[in-house]
Each structure stands twice: as structure tokens, then as C-alpha cells.
MIKOL-369390 format. One record per atom (N, C-alpha, C): x, y, z. Coordinates in steps of 0.2 Angstrom, whole numbers, padded with zeros to 4 digits, always signed. Layout:
XYZ...
END
This chain:
+0078+0137+0027+0069+0140+0029+0066+0135+0025+0068+0135+0019+0064+0130+0014+0062+0123+0017+0066+0121+0021+0067+0113+0023+0062+0114+0031+0062+0119+0033+0059+0119+0040+0049+0121+0035+0049+0123+0033+0042+0126+0029+0038+0119+0027+0046+0115+0023+0042+0110+0021+0041+0102+0026+0045+0103+0030+0044+0099+0037+0038+0101+0040+0036+0106+0041+0032+0109+0044+0025+0107+0039+0026+0108+0035+0019+0107+0030+0017+0098+0029+0023+0096+0031+0021+0088+0029+0018+0085+0036+0022+0089+0042+0019+0087+0048+0011+0087+0050+0012+0094+0046+0004+0097+0049+0000+0092+0043+0001+0090+0039-0004+0086+0033-0004+0080+0040+0002+0077+0040+0000+0071+0044-0003+0069+0051-0002+0075+0054-0005+0076+0062-0013+0077+0060-0017+0080+0054-0022+0083+0053-0025+0076+0051-0022+0071+0045-0024+0064+0044-0026+0058+0049-0020+0061+0054-0021+0054+0061-0026+0056+0066-0027+0063+0067-0032+0063+0070-0040+0064+0068-0039+0064+0060-0045+0064+0056-0051+0071+0056-0045+0077+0058-0048+0084+0058-0052+0084+0052-0049+0085+0045-0051+0085+0041-0054+0081+0035-0053+0083+0029-0052+0076+0023-0047+0078+0021-0046+0073+0018-0038+0072+0017-0037+0077+0011-0044+0078+0007-0042+0082+0000-0041+0090+0004-0044+0093+0009-0044+0099+0009-0035+0099+0014-0033+0093+0017-0026+0094+0020-0021+0095+0014-0023+0092+0010-0016+0091+0004-0016+0095-0001-0020+0099+0000-0022+0105-0006-0020+0111+0000-0024+0111+0004-0024+0120+0006-0016+0118+0009-0014+0113+0014-0008+0116+0018-0002+0118+0012-0001+0111+0008+0004+0115+0003+0005+0120-0001+0000+0122-0002-0003+0129-0005-0001+0133+0000-0002+0133+0007+0001+0137+0010+0008+0139+0012+0010+0132+0011+0019+0134+0013+0021+0134+0008+0019+0133+0001+0022+0138-0005+0022+0146-0005+0016+0147-0002+0016+0155-0002+0020+0156+0003+0021+0154+0010+0025+0156+0014+0032+0155+0012+0034+0152+0008+0041+0152+0007+0044+0157+0000+0037+0160-0002+0040+0164-0007+0035+0163-0013+0034+0158-0015+0033+0156-0023+0027+0160-0025+0026+0162-0031+0022+0166-0034+0015+0159-0037+0008+0161-0036+0003+0157-0040+0003+0155-0046+0006+0158-0051+0008+0154-0058+0014+0151-0056+0019+0150-0053+0023+0145-0050+0021+0139-0049+0016+0142-0043+0012+0135-0040+0007+0132-0045+0006+0135-0050+0000+0132-0053+0006+0128-0058+0012+0128-0059+0016+0127-0064+0017+0117-0060+0019+0119-0055+0019+0113-0050+0014+0107-0049+0010+0112-0049+0002+0106-0048+0000+0102-0055+0005+0107-0060+0001+0101-0067+0008+0098-0065+0014+0097-0065+0018+0092-0064+0015+0087-0060+0013+0087-0055+0009+0083-0048+0005+0079-0053+0000+0083-0057-0005+0078-0058-0003+0074-0063+0002+0075-0067+0006+0073-0073+0006+0066-0070+0009+0065-0063+0012+0060-0062+0008+0057-0058+0001+0058-0056-0003+0053-0054-0009+0053-0058-0010+0055-0064-0017+0055-0066-0018+0049-0069-0013+0044-0071-0014+0035-0073-0016+0034-0065-0012+0035-0062-0017+0030-0055-0024+0033-0054-0025+0040-0055-0031+0040-0054-0037+0037-0059-0036+0038-0065-0038+0035-0068-0040+0026-0068-0034+0023-0064-0036+0018-0064-0038+0017-0057-0038+0020-0053-0043+0022-0047-0051+0020-0048-0052+0024-0054-0059+0024-0055-0064+0020-0056-0058+0013-0063-0061+0010-0064-0060+0003-0062-0055+0002-0057-0052-0003-0054-0058-0005-0051-0060+0001-0044-0066+0000-0040-0073-0002-0043-0074+0003-0049-0079-0002-0054-0079-0007-0055-0073-0010-0060-0073-0017-0061-0075-0023-0056-0071-0021-0050-0071-0025-0043-0077-0026-0040-0080-0019-0042-0087-0018-0038-0092-0022-0042-0091-0022-0049-0094-0027-0052-0094-0035-0051-0087-0037-0051-0086-0043-0051-0088-0045-0042-0089-0041-0037-0091-0043-0031-0098-0044-0031-0101-0038-0034-0109-0039-0035-0110-0046-0038-0107-0048-0043-0108-0054-0048-0108-0061-0043-0104-0060-0038-0103-0064-0033-0095-0071-0035-0092-0067-0040-0086-0067-0041-0083-0071-0033-0083-0067-0031-0076-0069-0023-0079-0074-0017-0087-0074-0019-0092-0078-0013-0088-0086-0012-0088-0089-0017-0086-0095-0018-0078-0096-0014-0074-0091-0016-0068-0091-0013-0067-0089-0005-0073-0084-0004-0073-0083+0004-0076-0088+0007-0081-0091+0007-0083-0098+0009-0080-0103+0010-0076-0104+0005-0069-0110+0005-0063-0109+0010-0063-0102+0007-0057-0100+0015-0059-0101+0022-0066-0099+0022-0070-0099+0031-0070-0107+0032-0071-0111+0027-0073-0118+0029-0065-0122+0029-0060-0119+0025-0054-0122+0028-0051-0121+0034-0053-0114+0035-0050-0110+0041-0055-0113+0048-0062-0114+0047-0066-0115+0052-0065-0111+0056-0065-0106+0053-0065-0099+0059-0060-0098+0060-0053-0101+0060-0048-0100+0064-0045-0094+0062-0046-0089+0064-0043-0081+0064-0035-0081+0063-0030-0085+0065-0024-0083+0066-0023-0087+0059-0025-0093+0057-0024-0096+0049-0026-0089+0042-0032-0087+0045-0034-0080+0039-0029-0076+0040-0025-0074+0047-0021-0070+0047-0013-0071+0043-0013-0077+0042-0005-0081+0040-0007-0081+0033-0011-0084+0030-0016-0085+0022-0015-0077+0021-0016-0071+0023-0016-0065+0020-0010-0064+0019-0005-0064+0023+0003-0062+0022+0007-0066+0016+0003-0074+0016+0006-0077+0012+0003-0074+0004-0003-0074+0003-0006-0072-0003-0004-0065-0005-0004-0062+0000+0002-0054-0003+0008-0054-0005+0011-0060-0003+0017-0060-0005+0019-0064-0012+0015-0068-0015+0015-0070-0022+0012-0063-0026+0006-0062-0024+0002-0055-0026+0008-0050-0028+0013-0048-0024+0019-0044-0025+0023-0045-0029+0024-0053-0032+0029-0053-0037+0031-0050-0042+0026-0048-0044+0027-0042-0049+0030-0034-0050+0031-0034-0042+0034-0027-0039+0028-0022-0041+0024-0022-0040+0018-0018-0040+0015-0018-0035+0014-0014-0031+0011-0011-0026+0004-0011-0027+0002-0008-0032-0007-0006-0035-0008-0014-0036-0005-0018-0040-0008-0023-0042-0009-0027-0037-0003-0028-0031-0004-0031-0024-0012-0030-0023-0014-0023-0020-0018-0023-0016-0025-0025-0022-0024-0023-0028-0031-0024-0031-0033-0031-0031-0026-0034-0032-0028-0043-0032-0030-0045-0025-0028-0042-0019-0028-0047-0011-0035-0043-0009-0036-0036-0008-0041-0033-0005-0049-0033-0009-0051-0035-0013-0057-0036-0016-0058-0042-0013-0054-0048-0013-0054-0055-0012-0055-0055-0004-0050-0053-0001-0051-0053+0005-0056-0051+0013-0056-0042+0008-0059-0039+0014-0067-0043+0015-0071-0046+0010-0077-0046+0011-0076-0055+0017-0071-0058+0017-0070-0061+0022-0068-0061+0029-0064-0055+0029-0063-0050+0034-0069-0048+0040-0074-0046+0035-0078-0043+0037-0084-0048+0040-0081-0053+0036-0088-0060+0037-0087-0064+0043-0079-0063+0044-0077-0065+0052-0077-0059+0058-0079-0054+0056-0079-0049+0061-0071-0047+0061-0068-0047+0058-0059-0046+0060-0059-0039+0057-0054-0035+0060-0052-0028+0059-0050-0027+0051-0053-0023+0048-0050-0024+0039-0043-0018+0041-0041-0016+0048-0035-0013+0047-0029-0017+0047-0032-0025+0052-0027-0028+0051-0026-0031+0044-0030-0033+0041-0029-0032+0032-0025-0030+0031-0026-0023+0030-0021-0018+0027-0012-0019+0030-0013-0020+0038-0006-0021+0038-0003-0027+0037-0007-0032+0036-0002-0038+0035-0002-0038+0027-0005-0034+0021-0004-0034+0016+0001-0029+0015+0004-0024+0019+0007-0018+0018+0016-0022+0019+0015-0025+0025+0021-0029+0027+0024-0033+0023+0019-0037+0020+0022-0044+0016+0024-0041+0009+0021-0035+0006+0023-0032+0000+0027-0029+0001+0030-0026+0006+0034-0022+0008+0042-0025+0007+0042-0032+0012+0046-0037+0012+0048-0038+0003+0042-0039+0001+0045-0043-0005+0046-0038-0011+0045-0032-0008+0047-0026-0013+0054-0026-0014+0058-0030-0012+0065-0030-0011+0068-0033-0020+0066-0034-0024+0067-0037-0027+0071-0033-0034+0073-0034-0039+0076-0031-0043+0073-0027-0047+0067-0029-0049+0061-0026-0052+0058-0020-0049+0060-0020-0043+0054-0016-0041+0059-0007-0037+0053-0004-0040+0055+0004-0038+0061+0005-0034+0063+0003-0028+0069+0005-0020+0074+0002-0025+0074-0003-0026+0081-0006-0029+0085-0003-0036+0079-0003-0039+0082+0003-0046+0084+0008-0045+0080+0010-0041+0083+0017-0039+0090+0019-0034+0091+0013-0031+0095+0014-0028+0102+0013-0033+0103+0007-0038+0107+0006-0041+0109+0014-0048+0104+0016-0047+0103+0022-0053+0108+0025-0051+0108+0029-0042+0112+0032-0038+0119+0031-0036+0119+0023-0036+0126+0020-0034+0129+0017-0041+0126+0018-0048+0128+0015-0052+0132+0009-0052+0126+0003-0051+0127-0005-0049+0124-0007-0051+0125-0013-0054+0120-0018-0056+0114-0020-0050+0109-0020-0052+0104-0020-0049+0102-0028-0044+0104-0033-0051+0103-0038-0050+0108-0041-0041+0114-0039-0045+0119-0040-0038+0118-0036-0031+0116-0030-0034+0113-0025-0026+0109-0031-0023+0104-0033-0028+0098-0040-0022+0100-0046-0020+0106-0049-0023+0108-0055-0018+0108-0055-0012+0112-0048-0009+0111-0050-0002+0108-0049+0003+0102-0047-0001+0096-0044+0001+0089-0050+0003+0093-0055+0000+0087-0060-0001+0088-0064+0007+0093-0066+0010+0090-0068+0015+0088-0065+0021+0088-0056+0019+0084-0052+0025+0077-0052+0022+0075-0054+0016+0069-0054+0013+0066-0061+0016+0069-0066+0016+0066-0075+0020+0064-0074+0027+0070-0068+0029+0070-0068+0037+0063-0063+0038+0063-0058+0035+0057-0053+0036+0049-0058+0034+0050-0060+0027+0043-0065+0029+0043-0070+0035+0046-0072+0040+0046-0075+0044+0043-0072+0050+0048-0064+0049+0044-0061+0054+0037-0058+0054+0035-0057+0047+0028-0055+0047+0025-0061+0047+0024-0067+0046+0021-0073+0048+0020-0072+0056+0026-0073+0060+0024-0072+0067+0020-0067+0068+0020-0062+0066+0016-0055+0067+0010-0056+0067+0010-0060+0060+0002-0061+0060-0002-0068+0063+0001-0071+0067+0000-0075+0070+0000-0073+0077+0005-0067+0079+0003-0064+0085-0003-0059+0085-0006-0055+0078-0012-0052+0081-0016-0054+0078-0017-0061+0073-0022-0066+0075-0025-0069+0081-0019-0070+0085-0022-0071+0092-0026-0067+0095-0022-0062+0095-0026-0055+0098-0032-0054+0095-0033-0054+0090-0039-0053+0085-0045-0058+0088-0042-0064+0087-0049-0069+0089-0050-0069+0098-0046-0066+0101-0049-0064+0108-0052-0058+0108-0051-0054+0103-0056-0049+0105-0063-0049+0100-0063-0053+0096-0069-0056+0093-0072-0060+0097-0070-0064+0100-0075-0069+0105-0077-0066+0110-0073-0062+0114-0075-0057+0120-0081-0052+0116-0080-0051+0109-0086-0047+0107-0092-0050+0103-0090-0055+0102-0095-0058+0096-0097-0065+0102-0093-0069+0105-0095-0075+0106-0092-0080+0101-0095-0086+0102-0093-0090+0098-0098-0092+0091-0100-0084+0088-0106-0083+0083-0101-0087+0077-0094-0083+0075-0091-0083+0070-0090-0090+0069-0090-0094+0074-0085-0103+0073-0094-0105+0071-0099-0104+0072-0104-0107+0071-0105-0103+0064-0105-0099+0065-0107-0096+0055-0101-0100+0051-0096-0100+0053-0091-0105+0048-0091-0115+0049-0093-0115+0054-0096-0122+0054-0101-0124+0047-0107-0119+0051-0112-0120+0045-0111-0120+0039-0107-0115+0036-0104-0114+0031-0102-0120+0026-0097-0123+0032-0094-0131+0029-0099-0137+0030-0106-0136+0031-0112-0141+0031-0113-0140+0025-0115-0136+0025-0119-0133+0016-0115-0134+0010-0108-0134+0011-0103-0136+0005-0103-0143+0004-0102-0147+0012-0102-0155+0010-0109-0155+0008-0115-0152+0008-0123-0156+0007-0122-0154-0001-0117-0149-0003-0116-0148-0012-0121-0141-0011-0123-0138-0006-0127-0130-0007-0123-0126-0009-0125-0121-0013-0121-0115-0013-0125-0110-0012-0124-0109-0002-0126-0103+0002-0123-0095-0003-0118-0095-0006-0116-0090-0009-0119-0084-0010-0124-0088-0015-0125-0082-0017-0133-0079-0017-0137-0084-0011-0143-0081-0008-0144-0074-0005-0138-0071-0003-0141-0068-0003-0140-0061-0008-0136-0062-0011-0135-0056-0017-0141-0056-0024-0145-0052-0024-0150-0051-0028-0145-0051-0033-0139-0049-0035-0136-0046-0041-0131-0052-0044-0131-0056-0039-0127-0062-0040-0128-0066-0047-0123-0069-0052-0124-0071-0057-0119-0079-0056-0123-0084-0054-0118-0091-0051-0116-0093-0058-0122-0093-0063-0120-0098-0069-0115-0095-0071-0111-0088-0069-0106-0084-0076-0098-0081-0071-0099-0088-0066-0094-0088-0060-0086-0091-0064-0087-0094-0067-0082-0095-0073-0081-0091-0078-0084-0086-0082-0084-0083-0085-0082-0077-0083-0083-0075-0077-0080-0069-0073-0075-0070-0070-0072-0077-0068-0067-0079-0065-0061-0078-0071-0062-0080-0079-0057-0079-0082-0056-0071-0085-0062-0070-0084-0063-0062-0084-0057-0059-0080-0059-0059-0075-0055-0055-0070-0046-0059-0070-0045-0065-0070-0038-0066-0071-0036-0063-0077-0038-0062-0082-0036-0058-0089-0036-0052-0090-0039-0047-0084-0039-0042-0083-0031-0041-0078-0031-0045-0073-0027-0044-0069-0018-0048-0073-0019-0053-0078-0014-0053-0081-0010-0047-0087-0016-0044-0089-0015-0037-0093-0012-0031-0088-0014-0033-0083-0010-0026-0078-0004-0027-0075-0002-0036-0073+0004-0038-0072+0010-0037-0079+0008-0039-0085+0010-0040-0091+0013-0032-0093+0011-0026-0090+0011-0020-0094+0012-0017-0101+0006-0023-0106+0006-0021-0110+0002-0014-0112-0004-0015-0108-0007-0007-0109-0006-0006-0101-0008+0003-0101-0009+0006-0095-0015+0004-0090-0014+0002-0084-0018-0002-0079-0025+0000-0080-0024+0006-0081-0032+0009-0081-0035+0009-0088-0032+0008-0093-0037+0005-0099-0039-0004-0099-0034-0005-0095-0034-0013-0094-0043-0013-0089-0044-0011-0084-0048-0010-0079-0054-0008-0084-0052-0002-0088-0057+0000-0091-0062-0006-0096-0057-0009-0100-0058-0013-0103-0065-0021-0099-0060-0021-0097-0064-0027-0091-0071-0025-0089-0072-0021-0086-0078-0015-0085-0083-0015-0089-0082-0015-0096-0085-0013-0102-0085-0020-0104-0084-0026-0103-0085-0033-0104-0090-0035-0098-0087-0034-0093-0092-0037-0087-0099-0035-0087-0100-0028-0090-0107-0026-0086-0112-0030-0092-0109-0030-0099-0116-0032-0103-0117-0041-0102-0111-0042-0099-0111-0051-0098-0115-0050-0092-0115-0050-0087-0119-0050-0081-0126-0047-0081-0126-0039-0083-0133-0036-0083-0133-0032-0089-0137-0037-0094-0139-0035-0100-0143-0028-0102-0145-0027-0097-0152-0020-0097-0148-0017-0094-0148-0010-0098-0143-0004-0097-0146+0001-0092-0152-0003-0090-0154-0001-0082-0151-0003-0078-0149-0009-0078-0144-0014-0073-0138-0013-0073-0135-0010-0078-0129-0006-0077-0130+0000-0075-0132+0004-0077-0133+0011-0074-0132+0011-0067-0136+0007-0064-0136+0006-0057-0130+0003-0055-0127-0001-0058-0122-0005-0054-0114+0001-0055-0116+0004-0060-0110+0010-0060-0111+0015-0054-0118+0017-0054-0121+0022-0049-0119+0017-0041-0119+0013-0041-0116+0010-0035-0112+0011-0032-0107+0010-0036-0098+0011-0034-0096+0016-0037-0099+0022-0041-0095+0028-0042-0095+0032-0036-0098+0032-0031-0096+0037-0025-0088+0034-0023-0088+0030-0021-0081+0027-0020-0075+0030-0024-0076+0027-0030-0073+0026-0037-0071+0034-0037-0076+0039-0036-0074+0047-0039-0070+0050-0033-0073+0048-0026-0070+0049-0019-0063+0048-0021-0060+0042-0021-0054+0041-0020-0050+0044-0027-0053+0044-0033-0050+0048-0038-0047+0055-0036-0052+0059-0033-0052+0065-0030-0044+0066-0026-0046+0061-0022-0040+0061-0014-0034+0059-0019-0032+0056-0023-0027+0053-0028-0025+0060-0032-0028+0065-0034-0027+0069-0038-0024+0075-0033-0028+0075-0027-0027+0080-0021-0017+0078-0019-0016+0070-0018-0011+0070-0017-0008+0071-0023-0006+0071-0029-0004+0074-0036-0003+0081-0034-0007+0085-0031-0005+0092-0031+0000+0094-0025-0003+0090-0020+0003+0088-0014+0010+0087-0016+0011+0083-0019+0018+0080-0021+0022+0085-0027+0017+0088-0032+0019+0092-0038+0021+0098-0034+0020+0102-0028+0021+0109-0026+0027+0107-0021+0028+0101-0018+0032+0101-0011+0039+0098-0017+0038+0095-0021+0042+0093-0027+0047+0100-0030+0042+0104-0033+0043+0108-0036+0046+0114-0033+0043+0114-0027+0047+0121-0022+0053+0118-0021+0055+0111-0021+0062+0111-0019+0060+0110-0010+0056+0109-0008+0054+0107-0001+0058+0102-0001+0057+0095-0003+0057+0088+0000+0065+0087+0000+0069+0090-0007+0076+0089-0007+0079+0093-0002+0076+0098+0001+0079+0103+0005+0078+0100+0013+0072+0096+0012+0074+0092+0019+0077+0087+0020+0079+0083+0015+0083+0079+0012+0092+0080+0015+0091+0086+0013+0099+0090+0013+0100+0090+0021+0096+0096+0021+0097+0100+0027+0095+0096+0033+0091+0090+0032+0091+0086+0040+0098+0081+0041+0100+0080+0035+0107+0077+0037+0113+0081+0038+0113+0088+0036+0118+0093+0036+0117+0095+0045+0113+0094+0047+0111+0097+0054+0115+0092+0058+0115+0086+0058+0120+0083+0062+0124+0084+0066+0125+0082+0072+0132+0083+0075+0138+0079+0071+0144+0082+0071+0149+0077+0069+0149+0070+0071+0148+0071+0078+0149+0064+0080+0145+0059+0079+0139+0061+0076+0135+0057+0073+0137+0054+0067+0142+0056+0062+0144+0054+0056+0145+0047+0056+0150+0042+0059+0151+0038+0057+0145+0032+0058+0141+0034+0062+0133+0031+0064+0128+0034+0061+0129+0039+0057+0123+0041+0053+0119+0035+0046+0123+0033+0043+0119+0027+0038+0115+0022+0043+0117+0021+0048+0112+0017+0053+0107+0022+0055+0108+0026+0058+0103+0031+0061+0096+0033+0058+0100+0036+0051+0096+0035+0047+0091+0029+0042+0096+0024+0043+0090+0018+0041+0084+0016+0047+0087+0018+0056+0082+0015+0058+0077+0019+0059+0079+0025+0055+0072+0031+0054+0069+0030+0048+0071+0025+0044+0068+0024+0038+0059+0025+0038+0057+0022+0041+0050+0023+0041+0045+0029+0042+0049+0032+0049+0045+0038+0050+0047+0044+0042+0053+0042+0039+0055+0048+0034+0050+0045+0028+0047+0038+0028+0043+0037+0021+0037+0042+0023+0035+0044+0030+0030+0049+0029+0031+0056+0028+0040+0058+0028+0039+0066+0026+0042+0065+0019+0046+0060+0015+0049+0061+0009+0044+0053+0005+0045+0058-0002+0043+0054-0007+0047+0049-0009+0047+0043-0013+0053+0037-0013+0058+0040-0016+0056+0046-0022+0062+0046-0026+0066+0051-0021+0063+0056-0017+0065+0061-0012+0071+0056-0008+0070+0050-0006+0074+0046+0000+0080+0044-0006+0078+0042-0010+0082+0038-0013+0085+0043-0018+0084+0048-0022+0087+0051-0025+0089+0059-0021+0089+0060-0015+0091+0065-0013+0095+0063-0008+0091+0061-0003+0093+0058+0003+0100+0055+0003+0099+0048+0001+0103+0041-0001+0110+0045-0002+0112+0051-0007+0118+0052-0010+0121+0056-0004+0117+0062+0000+0119+0064+0005+0122+0059+0008+0118+0054+0012+0120+0050+0018+0127+0046+0016+0128+0045+0011+0133+0038+0006+0139+0045+0007+0138+0050+0003+0145+0055+0003+0148+0056+0012+0142+0057+0016+0144+0058+0022+0148+0051+0026+0144+0045+0026+0147+0040+0029+0153+0037+0025+0154+0039+0019+0160+0036+0016+0166+0039+0019+0165+0047+0021+0170+0051+0024+0174+0046+0030+0169+0044+0033+0171+0039+0038+0172+0033+0038+0171+0031+0031+0176+0024+0031+0171+0020+0029+0162+0020+0029+0157+0016+0026+0157+0014+0022+0157+0007+0020+0155+0005+0012+0148+0009+0010+0149+0008+0005+0144+0013+0002+0138+0008+0000+0139+0001-0002+0133-0004-0001+0131-0006+0005+0135-0005+0012+0133-0005+0019+0128+0000+0018+0130+0007+0017+0125+0013+0019+0118+0011+0013+0119+0008+0007+0113+0007+0004+0108+0002+0007+0113-0002+0009+0106-0008+0013+0103-0004+0018+0108-0002+0023+0103+0001+0027+0097+0003+0027+0100+0010+0021+0094+0014+0020+0085+0011+0017+0089+0005+0013+0083+0000+0010+0079-0005+0015+0083-0006+0019+0079-0011+0025+0076-0008+0029+0078+0000+0030+0075+0003+0036+0070+0007+0035+0069+0008+0026+0064+0012+0025+0060+0007+0020+0061+0001+0018+0055-0002+0014+0050-0005+0016+0051-0009+0023+0045-0008+0027+0039-0006+0026+0042+0001+0026+0037+0006+0028+0033+0008+0023+0034+0006+0016+0033+0010+0009+0024+0009+0009+0020+0005+0011+0014+0004+0010+0011+0007+0016+0014+0013+0022+0011+0015+0029+0010+0023+0025+0013+0024+0019+0016+0034+0018+0010+0036+0014+0007+0041+0015+0002+0045+0012+0006+0047+0006+0012+0049+0005+0016+0050+0000+0016+0045-0006+0014+0038-0005+0013+0033-0009+0007+0031-0011+0006+0033-0019+0000+0033-0021-0005+0026-0022-0001+0022-0021-0003+0013-0020-0008+0013-0014-0006+0016-0008-0009+0016-0002-0014+0019+0000-0015+0025-0007-0023+0026-0007-0028+0023-0012-0024+0016-0016-0029+0014-0019-0030+0009-0014-0026+0006-0010-0028+0002-0004-0036+0004-0001-0033+0010+0001-0040+0013+0005-0046+0014+0001-0045+0015-0004-0049+0016-0009-0054+0008-0010-0052+0003-0011-0053-0003-0011-0055-0004-0005-0053-0002+0001-0056-0003+0009-0061-0002+0012-0061+0006+0008-0065+0011+0012-0062+0012+0019-0058+0013+0019-0052+0015+0026-0050+0023+0027-0047+0024+0032-0044+0030+0033-0036+0031+0034-0034+0034+0029-0029+0035+0031-0024+0034+0038-0028+0042+0040-0023+0042+0049-0024+0035+0053-0032+0032+0051-0032+0026+0057-0026+0022+0052-0025+0020+0047-0020+0014+0046-0014+0016+0046-0011+0022+0047-0005+0027+0049-0004+0024+0057-0010+0025+0061-0009+0024+0067-0011+0017+0070-0012+0013+0068-0013+0006+0067-0007+0002+0067-0004+0002+0060+0001+0000+0057+0008+0002+0058+0009+0010+0059+0014+0012+0058+0020+0009+0065+0018+0008+0072+0020+0004+0077+0024-0001+0073+0019-0005+0073+0022-0014+0069+0028-0013+0065+0026-0011+0059+0030-0009+0053+0037-0008+0055+0037-0001+0060+0041+0003+0062+0047-0002+0064+0042-0005+0070+0046-0009+0075+0050-0018+0070+0047-0018+0065+0048-0023+0060+0055-0021+0056+0054-0014+0055+0060-0013+0053+0067-0011+0055+0067-0009+0060+0072-0008+0065+0075-0015+0066+0072-0021+0071+0072-0027+0070+0075-0032+0062+0075-0030+0057+0076-0031+0050+0083-0030+0049+0084-0023+0051+0090-0018+0053+0095-0021+0057+0092-0023+0064+0099-0026+0068+0100-0034+0065+0096-0036+0063+0097-0046+0059+0103-0044+0055+0100-0041+0049+0105-0036+0044+0111-0034+0046+0113-0031+0052+0121-0030+0054+0124-0035+0057+0119-0039+0061+0123-0047+0063+0124-0052+0058+0121-0051+0053+0122-0059+0049+0129-0055+0044+0130-0049+0044+0134-0045+0040+0132-0040+0032+0125-0041+0031+0123-0038+0026+0126-0030+0026+0125-0028+0032+0125-0020+0034+0133-0020+0038
END
């Protein structure tokens, strides 16, 4: 019964988000609360689960607020304008080139294993470019999500670390067979970028004609003449401070990647340095904070609501029950192929289970059943990792996804609708390839 209530709770939230019927805050607070009441939990118990969930996401919420404010100020100051114009000049308005570049930039940014830092690095820099070229911002999110997920198969990333702890194996040895899968996955992502870029170029040409290409050509001409047209439309731009702001941004990102201090504190420090440098007057500082505070606070409230959602579903045992009962309900004939089936359904499972629930609750159960039919433990692990990891950044249960949505101003439901079919399809193809090359 607990698993049914949990499944119905998550399914209801996902449907509401996809259809855009209610605000994410309403869906992620009221629906789990109602589910917990139906499961027989009292308000006091639910309050404890809420506190546990908030404790898990409070650092992320703080990071949301100051990251959005920091990058907002950097954007106002014109930090990204030269980069955007240079990319347009190099690509000459080539939508396909921009799409492929997005995949490669995201792959490099994900090297530290943090999805949050990947989105923080890529979205503020690339989103204005996509808007300038009239490209769909959901394509940006899809390409970053897929590329970052493939690169997330590293020893220092969460999924492999969790798997190694569950199976009691060395995480580096667990990673080695996945290197060919990562390489193939990146090739597939570039292929998807080319295809979707071609489709996007055709859509833009039909809708805007040659305006985008003409704009890119104009930017190239002004660049050759030595004119800096990047700052002409932005009264808040500080072109003379471009290198100061660049050094500050690199320093903040370096602090973020190093992990010496919490991410929220790094952005807090960066913001407090950026404001007086670029806007010495207190009035201007207040205006810049006000300009970006709406999106910052909105996303912070959403991530706190997500913490409530995760806390209630975890505390009540719904996530664990879904994992255990879902496997137990499968017919016995499915047993020998269970690890492949679960792997093929890994991306949809990402919409139903948190990363912890998938690897700490579902993986041990599937491994135990599969081993009874003679399936090697590592085969089960690789099938579940490959099948699931590609969908990491399309799940409403992943805090980094909400950060990406906050930075881009996009909606979770539309992101799922746009990205899920492509990422799920790629995960299944990767799983098949892993079987053919002997990894699974």
C-alpha cells in the first residue's frame, strides 16, 4: 500500500508539472502531504520528515539565491557579451555548430562531477547566445543535460560512488569498463546535437528567414573593424572592467570546483565583491539586487518545496517501498532479464526515485534477484548505471535541474516533455551497445 501511495504521489506531481496545471511549489508541498496523510502518518511525523528534507537542500537553496544574483550582476556588467559575439562570429550563425559546441562545453564543465557547477558555468554564458540566434532554450537544457550525464560516469561522481559503496568494490575499477561507453555516449550526443541543430536551423529559417545569419554577419564585420558593439545596448555594462569581472568569475568558479568552502558562500563572496566594483553607488547596487531577486527567490522557494517533497517521501518509506515492491511484483519469468529491464527503464525511474533510492534501495534488490539467475553482479550494476544516468538531469528529484531551470527561466514540465524522449532513447541505445561490446 505504501508503494502504491508513493507511486500515485510522484505520478500525480509529474503529470501536474508536465501539464503546467499548478505551480511546482503547490504540487511538491500539497500532494506529498496528502499522500502522507493517506498512508497514516501524523502531522508531527510529517513535520520531522520536512525538517530532514529541508536539511538536505538548504545549502542548494542558498546557492540558488546568490548564484542567480551573482551571474545576474555579471551579465548586467557585460561579462558574457564578448564571448557570445565571438561564438556567433566563429559560427557565422551556424546553429549546428553552436549545438555541438554546447555539448563539448558541458562535457568539460562536468569534469568536476558536479551538475550544479556545470549548469552555473554553461547556462549564463550560452543562454544569451541561444536567445540572440532565436534558438529554443529547451534545446540548450537538453544538450547540457545529456552531455553532463554522460560525463557523470566518473569515479568522483555520485552514481558510481553510491554503486561502489553498495557492492563494496573499488570505484576506480568500477569506472574503467565504462570509459568506452562514455566515449560512445559523447559521439551519440554530438550526433543528437547535429540532428537537432539541423532541425532547429530549419525552424528558425522558416520563422525568421535570414535575419539571424544577417545579424551574425554584421557582428563579424564590426569585430573586424575593431568596434565593440557588445555593450551598446546595455546601460549597466562596464566594458572597462571586463577583465576584472572575468578574473572574479573564474575565481568564484574555481572556489566552487575546489570545494574549499560551500558553494553558496563562494557566490555570496563573489556578489559582495562584484557589486561595489561595478556599481559603487548604493542605489545602483540595490537596483541590481532587486532586478534579479525575483527569479532568485522564486527558485529558492521551489528548491525548498522540493526538499519538503523528498523529505516526506523518504521519511515515510515510500521511495524504498516503490523500489522493493516494484521488483517483487514482477513475474518470475522476468527474473533472468530483470537487470536489463530495469536498466532500460532507468530514465523513467529517475522521475520516480531519488538517486539515493535508486542505488541504495533498488540496486541491492535487483542485484540479489539477478544473481540468483546467474547474472554477474557487475553486469547488473552497469546495466542500471548506464540505463539510469543519462536521465539524471531531467528528473524533478535532482536539485541541480531546478538550478538549471532557475538560471534559464524555463519550466520543469516543458523540460521533461522536450528532453525525456531523446535522453531515454539514448540510454536504451547505450545499454544495447554496452551489451554488444561486453560491458553488460
